[in-house]
KOLLO-88598 format. One record per residue (C-alpha): residue in one letter; residue number from 1; z, y, x. Coordinates in steps of 0.05 Angstrom, whole numbers. Layout:
N
R  logu  ketor       Z       Y       X
R     A    NUM       Z       Y       X
...
This chain:
271
R  logu  ketor       Z       Y       X
R     M      1    1920    1775    2377
R     R      2    1923    1705    2346
R     I      3    1933    1669    2280
R     I      4    2006    1646    2276
R     E      5    2007    1618    2204
R     L      6    1958    1592    2152
R     W      7    1977    1582    2079
R     T      8    1942    1558    2017
R     F      9    1969    1563    1946
R     P     10    1933    1510    1905
R     V     11    1964    1535    1840
R     K     12    1968    1610    1830
R     S     13    2041    1633    1828
R     L     14    2070    1567    1852
R     G     15    2096    1556    1923
R     G     16    2042    1536    1973
R     Q     17    2032    1494    2034
R     S     18    2030    1511    2108
R     R     19    1966    1489    2142
R     D     20    1947    1478    2215
R     E     21    1874    1487    2199
R     V     22    1833    1502    2137
R     V     23    1760    1510    2117
R     V     24    1735    1579    2097
R     E     25    1690    1579    2036
R     P     26    1653    1640    2006
R     W     27    1710    1649    1955
R     G     28    1768    1640    2003
R     L     29    1805    1583    2036
R     A     30    1789    1513    2012
R     G     31    1838    1493    1957
R     D     32    1869    1561    1950
R     R     33    1885    1586    1879
R     R     34    1834    1542    1843
R     W     35    1889    1525    1792
R     A     36    1929    1572    1748
R     M     37    1976    1573    1688
R     V     38    1957    1599    1619
R     D     39    1992    1604    1552
R     A     40    1970    1574    1486
R     A     41    1920    1631    1476
R     G     42    1890    1621    1546
R     E     43    1921    1684    1574
R     P     44    1943    1680    1647
R     V     45    2017    1671    1661
R     T     46    2041    1687    1732
R     A     47    2107    1691    1767
R     R     48    2108    1765    1754
R     E     49    2125    1748    1681
R     L     50    2156    1680    1694
R     P     51    2192    1677    1761
R     A     52    2212    1604    1748
R     L     53    2142    1585    1770
R     L     54    2163    1602    1842
R     G     55    2211    1543    1838
R     L     56    2153    1495    1837
R     R     57    2109    1479    1897
R     A     58    2038    1452    1899
R     E     59    2005    1414    1956
R     Q     60    1934    1388    1963
R     L     61    1934    1313    1977
R     D     62    1858    1306    1979
R     E     63    1797    1339    1950
R     D     64    1812    1315    1880
R     T     65    1888    1309    1877
R     L     66    1948    1355    1878
R     R     67    2022    1340    1878
R     I     68    2068    1391    1845
R     R     69    2142    1386    1864
R     D     70    2204    1416    1834
R     R     71    2269    1432    1872
R     D     72    2305    1371    1846
R     G     73    2260    1321    1880
R     G     74    2215    1308    1820
R     S     75    2139    1311    1825
R     V     76    2076    1300    1786
R     L     77    2005    1282    1809
R     V     78    1948    1325    1784
R     D     79    1876    1300    1783
R     T     80    1816    1346    1782
R     P     81    1795    1347    1708
R     L     82    1722    1328    1717
R     G     83    1687    1313    1652
R     I     84    1739    1348    1610
R     G     85    1711    1405    1568
R     P     86    1731    1476    1587
R     V     87    1777    1521    1548
R     P     88    1774    1597    1542
R     V     89    1818    1634    1592
R     G     90    1835    1708    1601
R     H     91    1825    1713    1676
R     S     92    1779    1772    1689
R     R     93    1706    1754    1699
R     Q     94    1722    1680    1691
R     G     95    1713    1662    1617
R     V     96    1732    1588    1617
R     A     97    1769    1536    1658
R     N     98    1782    1461    1654
R     P     99    1851    1438    1630
R     A    100    1893    1387    1667
R     D    101    1921    1326    1631
R     E    102    1971    1344    1577
R     D    103    2027    1305    1610
R     V    104    2020    1349    1672
R     S    105    2025    1413    1632
R     R    106    2084    1385    1593
R     W    107    2120    1368    1659
R     I    108    2111    1439    1684
R     S    109    2131    1470    1617
R     E    110    2196    1431    1616
R     R    111    2215    1458    1684
R     V    112    2199    1531    1673
R     G    113    2224    1536    1602
R     R    114    2159    1558    1570
R     S    115    2099    1522    1539
R     L    116    2042    1529    1589
R     R    117    1976    1497    1606
R     L    118    1950    1483    1676
R     V    119    1876    1498    1684
R     W    120    1825    1489    1740
R     Q    121    1768    1533    1762
R     E    122    1708    1486    1770
R     D    123    1659    1536    1800
R     P    124    1685    1597    1838
R     R    125    1615    1625    1843
R     V    126    1619    1650    1772
R     R    127    1675    1699    1787
R     R    128    1654    1760    1826
R     V    129    1700    1807    1866
R     S    130    1707    1871    1826
R     G    131    1676    1933    1856
R     A    132    1742    1968    1841
R     H    133    1773    1922    1893
R     G    134    1720    1930    1946
R     G    135    1673    1877    1921
R     Q    136    1599    1879    1939
R     E    137    1538    1842    1912
R     G    138    1548    1767    1921
R     D    139    1623    1769    1934
R     V    140    1660    1715    1895
R     L    141    1731    1690    1890
R     S    142    1779    1638    1864
R     L    143    1831    1653    1811
R     A    144    1866    1700    1860
R     D    145    1882    1769    1834
R     A    146    1830    1811    1869
R     G    147    1805    1784    1935
R     P    148    1787    1718    1967
R     L    149    1838    1719    2023
R     L    150    1901    1759    2042
R     L    151    1918    1775    2114
R     T    152    1985    1801    2138
R     S    153    2012    1819    2207
R     H    154    2079    1800    2238
R     A    155    2078    1867    2274
R     S    156    2075    1902    2207
R     L    157    2131    1859    2178
R     T    158    2174    1875    2239
R     R    159    2163    1950    2226
R     L    160    2179    1941    2153
R     Q    161    2242    1900    2170
R     G    162    2264    1957    2216
R     W    163    2257    2007    2159
R     V    164    2297    1961    2112
R     D    165    2352    1952    2165
R     E    166    2359    2027    2169
R     G    167    2376    2031    2095
R     D    168    2441    2021    2057
R     Q    169    2429    1947    2041
R     P    170    2395    1912    2100
R     Q    171    2369    1842    2087
R     P    172    2321    1795    2122
R     L    173    2250    1792    2094
R     D    174    2209    1728    2094
R     M    175    2134    1737    2101
R     L    176    2125    1688    2043
R     R    177    2147    1743    1996
R     F    178    2076    1770    2006
R     R    179    2041    1702    1995
R     P    180    1990    1711    2052
R     N    181    1935    1663    2070
R     V    182    1932    1685    2143
R     V    183    1988    1713    2185
R     I    184    1971    1742    2252
R     D    185    2018    1765    2307
R     G    186    1987    1835    2310
R     E    187    1994    1889    2362
R     Q    188    2006    1955    2326
R     P    189    2041    1956    2258
R     F    190    1992    1967    2201
R     A    191    1931    1970    2247
R     E    192    1898    1921    2198
R     D    193    1894    1977    2146
R     G    194    1837    2008    2183
R     W    195    1796    1948    2203
R     G    196    1727    1948    2171
R     T    197    1716    1877    2196
R     V    198    1756    1825    2234
R     R    199    1738    1759    2267
R     L    200    1787    1703    2258
R     G    201    1769    1645    2303
R     E    202    1696    1631    2288
R     V    203    1692    1667    2221
R     T    204    1679    1741    2208
R     F    205    1710    1777    2148
R     R    206    1700    1844    2116
R     T    207    1762    1883    2094
R     A    208    1755    1897    2020
R     E    209    1819    1938    2012
R     V    210    1891    1946    2031
R     C    211    1934    1903    1984
R     D    212    1978    1937    1933
R     R    213    2044    1902    1922
R     C    214    2079    1883    1858
R     V    215    2148    1861    1832
R     L    216    2134    1790    1856
R     T    217    2152    1810    1927
R     T    218    2223    1827    1905
R     Y    219    2239    1753    1893
R     D    220    2267    1715    1952
R     P    221    2220    1655    1961
R     Q    222    2278    1609    1979
R     T    223    2333    1628    1930
R     L    224    2289    1662    1876
R     A    225    2341    1718    1874
R     R    226    2313    1786    1857
R     G    227    2329    1850    1893
R     A    228    2301    1919    1906
R     E    229    2266    1902    1971
R     P    230    2214    1907    1999
R     I    231    2186    1952    1944
R     A    232    2242    2004    1952
R     T    233    2228    2012    2026
R     L    234    2152    2009    2019
R     A    235    2158    2064    1967
R     R    236    2190    2109    2020
R     H    237    2142    2093    2076
R     R    238    2078    2061    2047
R     R    239    2065    2095    1980
R     W    240    2001    2128    1959
R     D    241    1959    2130    1896
R     G    242    2023    2112    1858
R     K    243    2028    2043    1891
R     T    244    2060    2009    1951
R     W    245    2018    1973    2003
R     F    246    2024    1914    2052
R     G    247    1969    1869    2079
R     T    248    1894    1870    2071
R     R    249    1846    1832    2026
R     L    250    1788    1801    2063
R     V    251    1720    1775    2042
R     P    252    1687    1720    2084
R     Q    253    1620    1739    2115
R     D    254    1605    1667    2136
R     E    255    1637    1599    2134
R     G    256    1676    1558    2185
R     V    257    1746    1532    2201
R     L    258    1809    1572    2216
R     R    259    1863    1542    2260
R     V    260    1933    1565    2279
R     G    261    1925    1595    2349
R     D    262    1855    1621    2338
R     P    263    1840    1689    2368
R     V    264    1837    1751    2324
R     V    265    1788    1806    2343
R     A    266    1786    1870    2303
R     G    267    1717    1897    2289
R     D    268    1693    1966    2267
R     V    269    1742    2016    2237
R     R    270    1733    2038    2166
R     P    271    1717    2111    2155
């Protein structure tokens, strides 16, 4: 097995960028989900509530600079807000974050039709992985929902696509619906569910949990059109505990660099 795609999403809920290689840090991939959107009260706003966010795309230019692009060719540069006082935010176990320049937040707000503020997580070490999501002592994460890194398998997507095609309304599924960090080719569909550990290239990860999927996956990442899939099909084939499941959340056990083409070696199997 090998890594076939790497993705980082610098701003939570915005489109991300494909990477050939990326550094693994204790809280996830370097530059992944260190920024997020909040409302005037500091409460998180994601594409689950505001799908227009998916129409913007963020890319890391260097350690201190992002560029956010819209679909009409416009863009805005975002500098890391060092020296700017933090504001309260509602992200669980986070407390505060640093706001971007007001003109950046205004640019984003105009394009998504809602007044929002872009904020940055200065120190990911303050946010632990919840025990309810497989976190252990010392596990930390970015502003991602529940785990430092999400892995998906092309073999699993192929099986899911086959189930969809057997239904009344077949349609192609893009892996980006699931917003993974690492995509592997895989051997057996959904084998990753049972891995206790996995080695990606030179870095070992622990599986925290299988990832439950939300309404966000029902938006086509290219057209932003919403449909019933893949949740409808996952509900028939991959439903337990009242949720649907696809992909696994991983926690780094050491640091290093991941590269497209790196070998993938499954470790112990979870009980």
